[in-house]
All heavy atoms as TSV, in Angstrom:
chain	resi	resn	atom	element	x	y	z
A	1	MET	N	N	-32.575	0.516	41.739
A	1	MET	CA	C	-32.056	-0.829	41.860
A	1	MET	C	C	-31.998	-1.174	43.349
A	1	MET	O	O	-31.651	-0.346	44.173
A	1	MET	CB	C	-30.668	-0.910	41.245
A	1	MET	CG	C	-30.133	-2.308	41.236
A	1	MET	SD	S	-28.695	-2.530	40.185
A	1	MET	CE	C	-27.432	-1.863	41.222
A	2	LYS	N	N	-32.342	-2.396	43.655
A	2	LYS	CA	C	-32.346	-2.850	45.039
A	2	LYS	C	C	-31.640	-4.199	45.089
A	2	LYS	O	O	-31.881	-5.072	44.267
A	2	LYS	CB	C	-33.785	-2.990	45.514
A	2	LYS	CG	C	-33.938	-3.245	46.975
A	2	LYS	CD	C	-35.416	-3.208	47.337
A	2	LYS	CE	C	-35.574	-3.062	48.826
A	2	LYS	NZ	N	-36.972	-2.896	49.202
A	3	VAL	N	N	-30.736	-4.345	46.055
A	3	VAL	CA	C	-29.988	-5.589	46.205
A	3	VAL	C	C	-30.355	-6.216	47.544
A	3	VAL	O	O	-30.284	-5.570	48.586
A	3	VAL	CB	C	-28.459	-5.340	46.160
A	3	VAL	CG1	C	-27.703	-6.631	46.373
A	3	VAL	CG2	C	-28.066	-4.684	44.841
A	4	LEU	N	N	-30.763	-7.481	47.477
A	4	LEU	CA	C	-31.091	-8.223	48.689
A	4	LEU	C	C	-30.207	-9.460	48.742
A	4	LEU	O	O	-29.933	-10.077	47.712
A	4	LEU	CB	C	-32.555	-8.663	48.668
A	4	LEU	CG	C	-33.588	-7.563	48.500
A	4	LEU	CD1	C	-34.941	-8.162	48.162
A	4	LEU	CD2	C	-33.671	-6.739	49.757
A	5	TYR	N	N	-29.773	-9.809	49.939
A	5	TYR	CA	C	-28.993	-11.038	50.109
A	5	TYR	C	C	-29.543	-11.792	51.303
A	5	TYR	O	O	-29.691	-11.235	52.389
A	5	TYR	CB	C	-27.509	-10.734	50.321
A	5	TYR	CG	C	-26.707	-11.978	50.623
A	5	TYR	CD1	C	-26.503	-12.947	49.642
A	5	TYR	CD2	C	-26.196	-12.202	51.888
A	5	TYR	CE1	C	-25.800	-14.106	49.914
A	5	TYR	CE2	C	-25.476	-13.360	52.177
A	5	TYR	CZ	C	-25.287	-14.302	51.190
A	5	TYR	OH	O	-24.587	-15.456	51.457
A	6	ASP	N	N	-29.868	-13.056	51.100
A	6	ASP	CA	C	-30.373	-13.914	52.160
A	6	ASP	C	C	-29.243	-14.864	52.556
A	6	ASP	O	O	-28.913	-15.784	51.800
A	6	ASP	CB	C	-31.592	-14.691	51.671
A	6	ASP	CG	C	-32.240	-15.513	52.766
A	6	ASP	OD1	O	-31.527	-15.995	53.677
A	6	ASP	OD2	O	-33.468	-15.693	52.709
A	7	LYS	N	N	-28.669	-14.614	53.717
A	7	LYS	CA	C	-27.528	-15.410	54.177
A	7	LYS	C	C	-27.922	-16.872	54.401
A	7	LYS	O	O	-27.151	-17.784	54.116
A	7	LYS	CB	C	-26.977	-14.802	55.461
A	7	LYS	CG	C	-25.669	-15.373	55.898
A	7	LYS	CD	C	-25.123	-14.600	57.091
A	7	LYS	CE	C	-23.740	-15.081	57.438
A	7	LYS	NZ	N	-23.130	-14.280	58.490
A	8	LYS	N	N	-29.128	-17.091	54.896
A	8	LYS	CA	C	-29.591	-18.440	55.202
A	8	LYS	C	C	-29.650	-19.319	53.941
A	8	LYS	O	O	-29.248	-20.476	53.960
A	8	LYS	CB	C	-30.970	-18.379	55.860
A	8	LYS	CG	C	-31.481	-19.690	56.363
A	8	LYS	CD	C	-32.796	-19.496	57.094
A	8	LYS	CE	C	-33.324	-20.811	57.610
A	8	LYS	NZ	N	-34.582	-20.639	58.346
A	9	THR	N	N	-30.139	-18.753	52.844
A	9	THR	CA	C	-30.237	-19.521	51.599
A	9	THR	C	C	-29.072	-19.247	50.653
A	9	THR	O	O	-28.978	-19.880	49.603
A	9	THR	CB	C	-31.555	-19.202	50.859
A	9	THR	OG1	O	-31.569	-17.805	50.522
A	9	THR	CG2	C	-32.750	-19.570	51.694
A	10	ASP	N	N	-28.200	-18.297	51.009
A	10	ASP	CA	C	-27.061	-17.888	50.182
A	10	ASP	C	C	-27.526	-17.494	48.782
A	10	ASP	O	O	-26.995	-17.934	47.775
A	10	ASP	CB	C	-25.998	-18.987	50.110
A	10	ASP	CG	C	-24.691	-18.490	49.506
A	10	ASP	OD1	O	-24.426	-17.268	49.515
A	10	ASP	OD2	O	-23.918	-19.340	48.999
A	11	ALA	N	N	-28.559	-16.648	48.754
A	11	ALA	CA	C	-29.115	-16.196	47.482
A	11	ALA	C	C	-29.107	-14.666	47.423
A	11	ALA	O	O	-29.470	-14.001	48.389
A	11	ALA	CB	C	-30.530	-16.710	47.312
A	12	ALA	N	N	-28.696	-14.145	46.276
A	12	ALA	CA	C	-28.723	-12.700	46.036
A	12	ALA	C	C	-29.828	-12.412	45.043
A	12	ALA	O	O	-30.055	-13.173	44.093
A	12	ALA	CB	C	-27.392	-12.224	45.494
A	13	PHE	N	N	-30.525	-11.309	45.263
A	13	PHE	CA	C	-31.616	-10.908	44.384
A	13	PHE	C	C	-31.400	-9.438	44.059
A	13	PHE	O	O	-31.407	-8.598	44.957
A	13	PHE	CB	C	-32.958	-11.127	45.084
A	13	PHE	CG	C	-34.133	-11.054	44.177
A	13	PHE	CD1	C	-34.471	-12.119	43.349
A	13	PHE	CD2	C	-34.926	-9.917	44.150
A	13	PHE	CE1	C	-35.569	-12.050	42.506
A	13	PHE	CE2	C	-36.031	-9.846	43.317
A	13	PHE	CZ	C	-36.349	-10.910	42.501
A	14	ILE	N	N	-31.165	-9.141	42.807
A	14	ILE	CA	C	-30.911	-7.769	42.365
A	14	ILE	C	C	-32.109	-7.337	41.527
A	14	ILE	O	O	-32.356	-7.885	40.459
A	14	ILE	CB	C	-29.601	-7.682	41.556
A	14	ILE	CG1	C	-28.453	-8.243	42.389
A	14	ILE	CG2	C	-29.336	-6.243	41.133
A	14	ILE	CD1	C	-27.203	-8.562	41.604
A	15	ARG	N	N	-32.847	-6.365	42.041
A	15	ARG	CA	C	-34.074	-5.910	41.382
A	15	ARG	C	C	-33.769	-4.623	40.620
A	15	ARG	O	O	-33.254	-3.669	41.169
A	15	ARG	CB	C	-35.146	-5.657	42.431
A	15	ARG	CG	C	-36.491	-5.366	41.846
A	15	ARG	CD	C	-37.533	-5.261	42.910
A	15	ARG	NE	N	-38.525	-6.293	43.026
A	15	ARG	CZ	C	-39.240	-6.820	42.058
A	15	ARG	NH1	N	-39.025	-6.493	40.832
A	15	ARG	NH2	N	-40.171	-7.706	42.299
A	16	PHE	N	N	-34.102	-4.627	39.325
A	16	PHE	CA	C	-33.860	-3.479	38.458
A	16	PHE	C	C	-35.098	-2.623	38.253
A	16	PHE	O	O	-35.000	-1.487	37.809
A	16	PHE	CB	C	-33.378	-3.948	37.080
A	16	PHE	CG	C	-32.147	-4.799	37.132
A	16	PHE	CD1	C	-32.210	-6.137	36.800
A	16	PHE	CD2	C	-30.928	-4.279	37.532
A	16	PHE	CE1	C	-31.079	-6.940	36.843
A	16	PHE	CE2	C	-29.800	-5.067	37.589
A	16	PHE	CZ	C	-29.869	-6.399	37.240
A	17	SER	N	N	-36.268	-3.187	38.517
A	17	SER	CA	C	-37.524	-2.516	38.220
A	17	SER	C	C	-38.574	-2.936	39.243
A	17	SER	O	O	-38.479	-3.996	39.841
A	17	SER	CB	C	-37.976	-2.929	36.818
A	17	SER	OG	O	-39.301	-2.547	36.564
A	18	SER	N	N	-39.587	-2.100	39.401
A	18	SER	CA	C	-40.689	-2.458	40.302
A	18	SER	C	C	-41.758	-3.280	39.579
A	18	SER	O	O	-42.733	-3.695	40.193
A	18	SER	CB	C	-41.312	-1.191	40.890
A	18	SER	OG	O	-41.818	-0.385	39.848
A	19	ARG	N	N	-41.567	-3.513	38.298
A	19	ARG	CA	C	-42.521	-4.341	37.553
A	19	ARG	C	C	-42.546	-5.750	38.117
A	19	ARG	O	O	-41.553	-6.254	38.607
A	19	ARG	CB	C	-42.145	-4.403	36.082
A	19	ARG	CG	C	-42.324	-3.094	35.374
A	19	ARG	CD	C	-42.022	-3.249	33.914
A	19	ARG	NE	N	-42.365	-2.025	33.224
A	19	ARG	CZ	C	-41.800	-1.632	32.120
A	19	ARG	NH1	N	-40.864	-2.360	31.551
A	19	ARG	NH2	N	-42.168	-0.505	31.555
A	20	ARG	N	N	-43.698	-6.384	37.973
A	20	ARG	CA	C	-43.880	-7.737	38.492
A	20	ARG	C	C	-43.416	-8.758	37.446
A	20	ARG	O	O	-43.893	-8.762	36.328
A	20	ARG	CB	C	-45.341	-7.970	38.821
A	20	ARG	CG	C	-45.626	-9.354	39.355
A	20	ARG	CD	C	-47.076	-9.504	39.726
A	20	ARG	NE	N	-47.379	-8.763	40.938
A	20	ARG	CZ	C	-47.365	-9.317	42.147
A	20	ARG	NH1	N	-47.074	-10.584	42.291
A	20	ARG	NH2	N	-47.653	-8.604	43.200
A	21	PRO	N	N	-42.491	-9.628	37.828
A	21	PRO	CA	C	-42.069	-10.667	36.879
A	21	PRO	C	C	-43.143	-11.733	36.738
A	21	PRO	O	O	-43.897	-11.997	37.664
A	21	PRO	CB	C	-40.813	-11.244	37.520
A	21	PRO	CG	C	-40.935	-10.956	38.960
A	21	PRO	CD	C	-41.747	-9.697	39.076
A	22	VAL	N	N	-43.205	-12.328	35.562
A	22	VAL	CA	C	-44.153	-13.415	35.326
A	22	VAL	C	C	-43.438	-14.753	35.178
A	22	VAL	O	O	-44.079	-15.794	35.117
A	22	VAL	CB	C	-45.034	-13.174	34.078
A	22	VAL	CG1	C	-45.909	-11.962	34.274
A	22	VAL	CG2	C	-44.197	-13.063	32.828
A	23	GLY	N	N	-42.135	-14.708	35.111
A	23	GLY	CA	C	-41.386	-15.945	34.967
A	23	GLY	C	C	-39.897	-15.704	35.091
A	23	GLY	O	O	-39.445	-14.577	35.254
A	24	GLY	N	N	-39.171	-16.795	35.013
A	24	GLY	CA	C	-37.729	-16.715	35.109
A	24	GLY	C	C	-37.072	-17.546	34.025
A	24	GLY	O	O	-37.625	-18.548	33.580
A	25	ILE	N	N	-35.902	-17.094	33.605
A	25	ILE	CA	C	-35.117	-17.807	32.606
A	25	ILE	C	C	-33.784	-18.143	33.254
A	25	ILE	O	O	-33.032	-17.239	33.643
A	25	ILE	CB	C	-34.881	-16.935	31.359
A	25	ILE	CG1	C	-36.209	-16.510	30.738
A	25	ILE	CG2	C	-34.024	-17.682	30.339
A	25	ILE	CD1	C	-36.082	-15.373	29.757
A	26	GLU	N	N	-33.504	-19.427	33.404
A	26	GLU	CA	C	-32.233	-19.828	34.007
A	26	GLU	C	C	-31.167	-19.780	32.909
A	26	GLU	O	O	-31.167	-20.583	31.987
A	26	GLU	CB	C	-32.335	-21.220	34.614
A	26	GLU	CG	C	-31.128	-21.574	35.447
A	26	GLU	CD	C	-31.359	-22.773	36.349
A	26	GLU	OE1	O	-32.252	-23.591	36.051
A	26	GLU	OE2	O	-30.635	-22.886	37.339
A	27	ILE	N	N	-30.278	-18.785	33.002
A	27	ILE	CA	C	-29.276	-18.605	31.952
A	27	ILE	C	C	-28.051	-19.472	32.183
A	27	ILE	O	O	-27.280	-19.728	31.262
A	27	ILE	CB	C	-28.881	-17.122	31.785
A	27	ILE	CG1	C	-28.347	-16.544	33.087
A	27	ILE	CG2	C	-30.070	-16.322	31.282
A	27	ILE	CD1	C	-27.799	-15.146	32.953
A	28	LYS	N	N	-27.874	-19.884	33.402
A	28	LYS	CA	C	-26.837	-20.826	33.797
A	28	LYS	C	C	-27.335	-21.421	35.100
A	28	LYS	O	O	-28.097	-20.769	35.817
A	28	LYS	CB	C	-25.495	-20.113	33.978
A	28	LYS	CG	C	-24.362	-21.041	34.253
A	28	LYS	CD	C	-23.022	-20.329	34.210
A	28	LYS	CE	C	-21.976	-21.388	34.460
A	28	LYS	NZ	N	-20.698	-21.052	33.938
A	29	GLU	N	N	-26.948	-22.619	35.417
A	29	GLU	CA	C	-27.438	-23.237	36.639
A	29	GLU	C	C	-27.241	-22.300	37.829
A	29	GLU	O	O	-26.126	-21.879	38.121
A	29	GLU	CB	C	-26.723	-24.560	36.896
A	29	GLU	CG	C	-27.313	-25.322	38.049
A	29	GLU	CD	C	-26.678	-26.685	38.235
A	29	GLU	OE1	O	-26.120	-27.240	37.270
A	29	GLU	OE2	O	-26.738	-27.191	39.365
A	30	GLY	N	N	-28.346	-21.928	38.462
A	30	GLY	CA	C	-28.296	-21.074	39.639
A	30	GLY	C	C	-28.261	-19.585	39.355
A	30	GLY	O	O	-28.152	-18.783	40.269
A	31	VAL	N	N	-28.380	-19.194	38.090
A	31	VAL	CA	C	-28.419	-17.776	37.718
A	31	VAL	C	C	-29.700	-17.564	36.903
A	31	VAL	O	O	-29.838	-18.091	35.803
A	31	VAL	CB	C	-27.180	-17.355	36.902
A	31	VAL	CG1	C	-27.255	-15.877	36.540
A	31	VAL	CG2	C	-25.898	-17.655	37.669
A	32	ILE	N	N	-30.626	-16.797	37.469
A	32	ILE	CA	C	-31.970	-16.687	36.895
A	32	ILE	C	C	-32.315	-15.236	36.596
A	32	ILE	O	O	-32.185	-14.373	37.469
A	32	ILE	CB	C	-33.007	-17.272	37.874
A	32	ILE	CG1	C	-32.636	-18.718	38.189
A	32	ILE	CG2	C	-34.419	-17.170	37.313
A	32	ILE	CD1	C	-32.960	-19.145	39.584
A	33	LEU	N	N	-32.759	-14.985	35.368
A	33	LEU	CA	C	-33.295	-13.675	35.001
A	33	LEU	C	C	-34.795	-13.725	35.210
A	33	LEU	O	O	-35.467	-14.619	34.696
A	33	LEU	CB	C	-33.021	-13.361	33.528
A	33	LEU	CG	C	-31.599	-13.073	33.128
A	33	LEU	CD1	C	-31.526	-12.848	31.618
A	33	LEU	CD2	C	-31.046	-11.882	33.867
A	34	HIS	N	N	-35.334	-12.789	35.951
A	34	HIS	CA	C	-36.771	-12.694	36.146
A	34	HIS	C	C	-37.292	-11.664	35.150
A	34	HIS	O	O	-36.745	-10.555	35.066
A	34	HIS	CB	C	-37.098	-12.296	37.587
A	34	HIS	CG	C	-36.743	-13.374	38.557
A	34	HIS	ND1	N	-37.637	-14.347	38.921
A	34	HIS	CD2	C	-35.589	-13.654	39.212
A	34	HIS	CE1	C	-37.053	-15.176	39.773
A	34	HIS	NE2	N	-35.809	-14.774	39.960
A	35	VAL	N	N	-38.319	-12.044	34.392
A	35	VAL	CA	C	-38.780	-11.211	33.282
A	35	VAL	C	C	-40.288	-10.984	33.328
A	35	VAL	O	O	-41.034	-11.742	33.949
A	35	VAL	CB	C	-38.414	-11.850	31.918
A	35	VAL	CG1	C	-36.912	-11.930	31.739
A	35	VAL	CG2	C	-39.033	-13.233	31.772
A	36	THR	N	N	-40.720	-9.931	32.610
A	36	THR	CA	C	-42.143	-9.656	32.442
A	36	THR	C	C	-42.669	-10.477	31.265
A	36	THR	O	O	-41.897	-11.172	30.588
A	36	THR	CB	C	-42.386	-8.165	32.132
A	36	THR	OG1	O	-41.835	-7.865	30.846
A	36	THR	CG2	C	-41.796	-7.260	33.194
A	37	ASP	N	N	-43.945	-10.345	31.000
A	37	ASP	CA	C	-44.540	-11.053	29.866
A	37	ASP	C	C	-44.003	-10.570	28.519
A	37	ASP	O	O	-44.161	-11.238	27.510
A	37	ASP	CB	C	-46.066	-10.967	29.903
A	37	ASP	CG	C	-46.580	-9.547	29.908
A	37	ASP	OD1	O	-45.794	-8.606	30.122
A	37	ASP	OD2	O	-47.785	-9.362	29.698
A	38	LYS	N	N	-43.342	-9.419	28.497
A	38	LYS	CA	C	-42.745	-8.895	27.261
A	38	LYS	C	C	-41.230	-9.060	27.268
A	38	LYS	O	O	-40.508	-8.362	26.564
A	38	LYS	CB	C	-43.129	-7.433	27.076
A	38	LYS	CG	C	-44.622	-7.262	26.864
A	38	LYS	CD	C	-45.001	-5.841	26.600
A	38	LYS	CE	C	-46.510	-5.769	26.417
A	38	LYS	NZ	N	-46.973	-4.423	26.188
A	39	ASP	N	N	-40.751	-9.983	28.099
A	39	ASP	CA	C	-39.322	-10.298	28.219
A	39	ASP	C	C	-38.461	-9.124	28.670
A	39	ASP	O	O	-37.289	-9.038	28.348
A	39	ASP	CB	C	-38.774	-10.898	26.918
A	39	ASP	CG	C	-39.259	-12.318	26.702
A	39	ASP	OD1	O	-39.558	-13.008	27.696
A	39	ASP	OD2	O	-39.336	-12.743	25.540
A	40	ARG	N	N	-39.026	-8.216	29.442
A	40	ARG	CA	C	-38.250	-7.143	30.063
A	40	ARG	C	C	-37.615	-7.719	31.329
A	40	ARG	O	O	-38.291	-8.335	32.149
A	40	ARG	CB	C	-39.146	-5.977	30.457
A	40	ARG	CG	C	-39.865	-5.342	29.300
A	40	ARG	CD	C	-39.149	-4.282	28.761
A	40	ARG	NE	N	-39.657	-2.971	28.638
A	40	ARG	CZ	C	-38.828	-2.001	28.286
A	40	ARG	NH1	N	-37.565	-2.231	28.157
A	40	ARG	NH2	N	-39.280	-0.801	28.075
A	41	ILE	N	N	-36.333	-7.514	31.505
A	41	ILE	CA	C	-35.635	-8.022	32.683
A	41	ILE	C	C	-35.952	-7.123	33.872
A	41	ILE	O	O	-35.747	-5.913	33.811
A	41	ILE	CB	C	-34.117	-8.073	32.444
A	41	ILE	CG1	C	-33.801	-9.008	31.279
A	41	ILE	CG2	C	-33.389	-8.505	33.719
A	41	ILE	CD1	C	-32.362	-8.926	30.798
A	42	VAL	N	N	-36.464	-7.733	34.944
A	42	VAL	CA	C	-36.781	-6.966	36.143
A	42	VAL	C	C	-35.887	-7.328	37.322
A	42	VAL	O	O	-35.756	-6.540	38.261
A	42	VAL	CB	C	-38.267	-7.095	36.550
A	42	VAL	CG1	C	-39.157	-6.477	35.493
A	42	VAL	CG2	C	-38.662	-8.519	36.790
A	43	ALA	N	N	-35.250	-8.502	37.263
A	43	ALA	CA	C	-34.395	-8.899	38.373
A	43	ALA	C	C	-33.427	-10.002	37.943
A	43	ALA	O	O	-33.654	-10.699	36.955
A	43	ALA	CB	C	-35.217	-9.388	39.547
A	44	LEU	N	N	-32.374	-10.122	38.722
A	44	LEU	CA	C	-31.388	-11.179	38.550
A	44	LEU	C	C	-31.261	-11.886	39.889
A	44	LEU	O	O	-31.079	-11.239	40.927
A	44	LEU	CB	C	-30.036	-10.590	38.141
A	44	LEU	CG	C	-28.855	-11.538	38.074
A	44	LEU	CD1	C	-29.053	-12.545	36.943
A	44	LEU	CD2	C	-27.577	-10.764	37.856
A	45	GLU	N	N	-31.384	-13.188	39.885
A	45	GLU	CA	C	-31.251	-13.983	41.105
A	45	GLU	C	C	-30.024	-14.873	40.973
A	45	GLU	O	O	-29.829	-15.516	39.943
A	45	GLU	CB	C	-32.503	-14.841	41.306
A	45	GLU	CG	C	-32.500	-15.620	42.584
A	45	GLU	CD	C	-33.820	-16.334	42.814
A	45	GLU	OE1	O	-34.682	-16.334	41.920
A	45	GLU	OE2	O	-33.976	-16.903	43.898
A	46	ILE	N	N	-29.204	-14.888	42.008
A	46	ILE	CA	C	-27.979	-15.688	41.993
A	46	ILE	C	C	-28.010	-16.621	43.195
A	46	ILE	O	O	-27.975	-16.177	44.345
A	46	ILE	CB	C	-26.724	-14.798	42.057
A	46	ILE	CG1	C	-26.741	-13.771	40.916
A	46	ILE	CG2	C	-25.459	-15.645	42.011
A	46	ILE	CD1	C	-25.692	-12.682	41.060
A	47	LEU	N	N	-28.109	-17.908	42.925
A	47	LEU	CA	C	-28.083	-18.912	43.979
A	47	LEU	C	C	-26.634	-19.286	44.265
A	47	LEU	O	O	-25.773	-19.167	43.391
A	47	LEU	CB	C	-28.890	-20.136	43.548
A	47	LEU	CG	C	-30.322	-19.850	43.107
A	47	LEU	CD1	C	-31.005	-21.133	42.654
A	47	LEU	CD2	C	-31.115	-19.180	44.208
A	48	GLU	N	N	-26.362	-19.730	45.492
A	48	GLU	CA	C	-24.984	-19.981	45.933
A	48	GLU	C	C	-24.117	-18.749	45.652
A	48	GLU	O	O	-23.009	-18.825	45.140
A	48	GLU	CB	C	-24.410	-21.222	45.255
A	48	GLU	CG	C	-25.178	-22.479	45.587
A	48	GLU	CD	C	-24.692	-23.712	44.853
A	48	GLU	OE1	O	-23.956	-23.581	43.848
A	48	GLU	OE2	O	-25.049	-24.808	45.292
A	49	ALA	N	N	-24.666	-17.598	46.003
A	49	ALA	CA	C	-24.062	-16.313	45.672
A	49	ALA	C	C	-22.652	-16.156	46.233
A	49	ALA	O	O	-21.780	-15.609	45.556
A	49	ALA	CB	C	-24.950	-15.175	46.165
A	50	SER	N	N	-22.421	-16.646	47.431
A	50	SER	CA	C	-21.090	-16.466	48.033
A	50	SER	C	C	-20.012	-17.223	47.259
A	50	SER	O	O	-18.830	-16.903	47.370
A	50	SER	CB	C	-21.097	-16.904	49.494
A	50	SER	OG	O	-21.351	-18.299	49.587
A	51	GLN	N	N	-20.411	-18.206	46.458
A	51	GLN	CA	C	-19.467	-18.959	45.635
A	51	GLN	C	C	-19.243	-18.288	44.276
A	51	GLN	O	O	-18.305	-18.625	43.565
A	51	GLN	CB	C	-19.997	-20.385	45.393
A	51	GLN	CG	C	-20.295	-21.154	46.646
A	51	GLN	CD	C	-19.048	-21.411	47.468
A	51	GLN	OE1	O	-18.028	-21.805	46.921
A	51	GLN	NE2	N	-19.126	-21.171	48.760
A	52	ARG	N	N	-20.119	-17.361	43.894
A	52	ARG	CA	C	-20.097	-16.798	42.552
A	52	ARG	C	C	-19.632	-15.347	42.479
A	52	ARG	O	O	-19.099	-14.927	41.463
A	52	ARG	CB	C	-21.488	-16.893	41.931
A	52	ARG	CG	C	-21.967	-18.315	41.766
A	52	ARG	CD	C	-23.424	-18.315	41.327
A	52	ARG	NE	N	-23.947	-19.651	41.226
A	52	ARG	CZ	C	-24.019	-20.344	40.107
A	52	ARG	NH1	N	-23.603	-19.837	38.982
A	52	ARG	NH2	N	-24.515	-21.558	40.115
A	53	VAL	N	N	-19.905	-14.568	43.511
A	53	VAL	CA	C	-19.540	-13.151	43.504
A	53	VAL	C	C	-18.983	-12.756	44.868
A	53	VAL	O	O	-19.392	-13.325	45.884
A	53	VAL	CB	C	-20.745	-12.236	43.170
A	53	VAL	CG1	C	-21.248	-12.474	41.775
A	53	VAL	CG2	C	-21.852	-12.395	44.165
A	54	PRO	N	N	-18.077	-11.790	44.900
A	54	PRO	CA	C	-17.644	-11.275	46.202
A	54	PRO	C	C	-18.815	-10.533	46.857
A	54	PRO	O	O	-19.294	-9.542	46.316
A	54	PRO	CB	C	-16.509	-10.308	45.864
A	54	PRO	CG	C	-16.163	-10.557	44.430
A	54	PRO	CD	C	-17.364	-11.182	43.802
A	55	LEU	N	N	-19.314	-11.041	47.955
A	55	LEU	CA	C	-20.512	-10.475	48.584
A	55	LEU	C	C	-20.340	-9.012	48.968
A	55	LEU	O	O	-21.280	-8.237	48.886
A	55	LEU	CB	C	-20.911	-11.304	49.803
A	55	LEU	CG	C	-21.365	-12.732	49.497
A	55	LEU	CD1	C	-21.696	-13.460	50.791
A	55	LEU	CD2	C	-22.536	-12.747	48.537
A	56	ARG	N	N	-19.144	-8.622	49.349
A	56	ARG	CA	C	-18.946	-7.218	49.737
A	56	ARG	C	C	-19.190	-6.276	48.551
A	56	ARG	O	O	-19.511	-5.119	48.731
A	56	ARG	CB	C	-17.555	-7.009	50.319
A	56	ARG	CG	C	-16.441	-7.200	49.315
A	56	ARG	CD	C	-15.068	-7.061	49.958
A	56	ARG	NE	N	-14.031	-7.399	49.023
A	56	ARG	CZ	C	-13.605	-8.627	48.744
A	56	ARG	NH1	N	-14.120	-9.649	49.385
A	56	ARG	NH2	N	-12.657	-8.835	47.860
A	57	ASN	N	N	-19.054	-6.783	47.320
A	57	ASN	CA	C	-19.288	-5.961	46.141
A	57	ASN	C	C	-20.760	-5.847	45.759
A	57	ASN	O	O	-21.120	-4.986	44.968
A	57	ASN	CB	C	-18.512	-6.504	44.940
A	57	ASN	CG	C	-17.023	-6.350	45.105
A	57	ASN	OD1	O	-16.552	-5.611	45.968
A	57	ASN	ND2	N	-16.261	-7.050	44.297
A	58	LEU	N	N	-21.604	-6.709	46.305
A	58	LEU	CA	C	-23.023	-6.671	45.958
A	58	LEU	C	C	-23.679	-5.346	46.328
A	58	LEU	O	O	-24.607	-4.905	45.669
A	58	LEU	CB	C	-23.787	-7.789	46.671
A	58	LEU	CG	C	-23.766	-9.153	46.042
A	58	LEU	CD1	C	-24.538	-10.135	46.918
A	58	LEU	CD2	C	-24.333	-9.144	44.639
A	59	PHE	N	N	-23.204	-4.728	47.370
A	59	PHE	CA	C	-23.865	-3.535	47.877
A	59	PHE	C	C	-23.146	-2.250	47.490
A	59	PHE	O	O	-23.471	-1.179	47.978
A	59	PHE	CB	C	-24.031	-3.639	49.393
A	59	PHE	CG	C	-24.854	-4.844	49.757
A	59	PHE	CD1	C	-24.249	-6.016	50.158
A	59	PHE	CD2	C	-26.229	-4.817	49.639
A	59	PHE	CE1	C	-25.001	-7.142	50.466
A	59	PHE	CE2	C	-26.993	-5.942	49.946
A	59	PHE	CZ	C	-26.371	-7.094	50.356
A	60	LYS	N	N	-22.177	-2.352	46.585
A	60	LYS	CA	C	-21.491	-1.168	46.067
A	60	LYS	C	C	-22.106	-0.812	44.734
A	60	LYS	O	O	-22.354	-1.671	43.907
A	60	LYS	CB	C	-19.999	-1.445	45.864
A	60	LYS	CG	C	-19.227	-1.605	47.133
A	60	LYS	CD	C	-17.773	-1.818	46.813
A	60	LYS	CE	C	-16.970	-2.047	48.072
A	60	LYS	NZ	N	-15.563	-2.295	47.774
A	61	LEU	N	N	-22.331	0.457	44.530
A	61	LEU	CA	C	-22.888	0.921	43.269
A	61	LEU	C	C	-21.868	1.807	42.598
A	61	LEU	O	O	-21.393	2.784	43.172
A	61	LEU	CB	C	-24.191	1.692	43.504
A	61	LEU	CG	C	-24.857	2.273	42.268
A	61	LEU	CD1	C	-25.269	1.135	41.320
A	61	LEU	CD2	C	-26.050	3.105	42.649
A	62	GLU	N	N	-21.507	1.445	41.408
A	62	GLU	CA	C	-20.574	2.256	40.633
A	62	GLU	C	C	-21.274	2.610	39.333
A	62	GLU	O	O	-21.766	1.753	38.613
A	62	GLU	CB	C	-19.310	1.448	40.335
A	62	GLU	CG	C	-18.243	2.256	39.679
A	62	GLU	CD	C	-16.951	1.473	39.527
A	62	GLU	OE1	O	-16.532	0.844	40.504
A	62	GLU	OE2	O	-16.399	1.509	38.420
A	63	VAL	N	N	-21.325	3.882	39.061
A	63	VAL	CA	C	-22.012	4.354	37.858
A	63	VAL	C	C	-20.983	4.974	36.935
A	63	VAL	O	O	-20.186	5.806	37.337
A	63	VAL	CB	C	-23.089	5.402	38.212
A	63	VAL	CG1	C	-23.776	5.919	36.965
A	63	VAL	CG2	C	-24.103	4.817	39.175
A	64	SER	N	N	-21.003	4.534	35.698
A	64	SER	CA	C	-20.140	5.155	34.698
A	64	SER	C	C	-20.920	5.243	33.409
A	64	SER	O	O	-21.776	4.422	33.108
A	64	SER	CB	C	-18.864	4.337	34.505
A	64	SER	OG	O	-19.164	3.060	34.036
A	65	LYS	N	N	-20.641	6.280	32.657
A	65	LYS	CA	C	-21.321	6.477	31.390
A	65	LYS	C	C	-20.352	6.225	30.274
A	65	LYS	O	O	-19.182	6.617	30.327
A	65	LYS	CB	C	-21.854	7.920	31.285
A	65	LYS	CG	C	-22.960	8.207	32.261
A	65	LYS	CD	C	-23.491	9.592	32.054
A	65	LYS	CE	C	-24.595	9.886	33.048
A	65	LYS	NZ	N	-25.169	11.202	32.828
A	66	SER	N	N	-20.840	5.569	29.239
A	66	SER	CA	C	-20.016	5.326	28.066
A	66	SER	C	C	-19.983	6.589	27.220
A	66	SER	O	O	-20.987	7.273	27.081
A	66	SER	CB	C	-20.593	4.197	27.217
A	66	SER	OG	O	-20.648	3.011	27.959
A	67	GLY	N	N	-18.837	6.860	26.667
A	67	GLY	CA	C	-18.735	7.976	25.731
A	67	GLY	C	C	-19.378	7.584	24.411
A	67	GLY	O	O	-19.496	6.434	24.074
A	68	GLY	N	N	-19.858	8.511	23.691
A	68	GLY	CA	C	-20.499	8.091	22.469
A	68	GLY	C	C	-20.750	9.178	21.595
A	68	GLY	O	O	-20.838	9.845	20.819
């Protein structure tokens, strides 16, 4: 996973895969899922990111496993 933040455009881009997206699905204004031709999610883009998420948390990775 790779997290990029562009301060100039106030956009966050969280990449989950190295696959190339072929399109995007805007799930809410300014929140876009980038997907492959088989609807696999490869990235999440957040516009006006500083208004939507605490930026300091964008670069923290917390991993937890669900019991099952």
